[in-house]
C-alpha positions in Angstrom: -2.3 203.6 66.6 -2.1 204.0 62.9 -4.0 202.3 60.0 -1.7 199.5 59.0 -2.8 199.7 55.3 -2.5 203.4 54.4 -0.3 204.5 57.4 -2.0 207.9 57.1 -4.8 207.8 59.6 -4.3 207.6 63.4 -6.7 206.2 66.0 -7.0 206.3 69.7 -8.0 202.7 70.1 -8.9 199.5 68.1 -12.6 200.4 68.8 -12.2 203.7 67.1 -10.3 202.1 64.2 -13.1 199.5 63.7 -15.8 202.2 63.8 -14.0 204.4 61.3 -13.5 201.5 58.9 -17.2 200.9 58.9 -18.0 204.6 58.5 -16.0 205.1 55.4 -12.2 204.7 55.9 -12.5 201.4 54.1 -13.2 203.3 50.9 -10.8 206.1 51.6 -7.9 203.9 52.6 -6.8 202.9 49.1 -6.9 206.5 48.0 -4.8 207.6 51.0 -2.4 204.8 50.3 -1.9 205.9 46.7 -1.4 209.5 47.7 1.1 208.6 50.3 3.2 206.7 47.7 3.0 209.5 45.2 
């Protein structure tokens, strides 16, 4: 399962994805998205 926004980070389950989002992926996601498009 991959983050639908940045498409860079993979998760083993929706629970892991939700936990990571709360633990900081929310802030990192936009940076990863920009880097992937560069």
